[in-house]
Steps between C-alpha positions, in 0.01 A plus 500: 500500500489643145647367190643605155484212254556382143310242308601342173325295227805280492878518502596821331130548414259790552557677836262675735603702808265578781471566874253372761432449863371143442743321268341161537153627397636720223689214344188296514305782325756505224492119460122485486473803277258652750531839323529540121804694397865468426591196696189308401541591139868400477494203738729663753454285817836370608645674809872534430604773749380683808628727775364596838450866594403681824218700358256515208680814383842333486369205304324736258817704456704184428231389247517831328884492502510165341233585235732777379794259463618342165394151452861371536522646850181323604634174362820549702299567818289183447801279418711623794252335735316254280739393211275204393186707503326268740139587575527649847123480534538133566540473880445875536277475803766315706768745374302797600420348840877432551578864404251636745636287780853589424407866494330476834771296664810684365366840410638450150553825310184599315650480152594139454515295171251229565551253220754232565817445301410196291 
């Protein structure tokens, strides 16, 4: 499974959009500031939105699409699925395991919003 995701420094704070094959590890890298750069510099470590994609290319295309959007559109995307801006990184390992089991069992369409409506 591949993922497009958004991190924030806080509610309506600085946003970062990325894509990855290993969301759990990538979020941990952002939180521990493994690599110096934008997210480390601006304290962007709260996972506020993510989506599952069938391929690396699809996740990367979605990342690039979102990066071209206006900020207001990004906020609407986040708030449609996570209106309270809850850190989806908490309990992420279980959420991802559940998604994988669901996809295997039900053959869920590849492009499924993965963050719960909170």
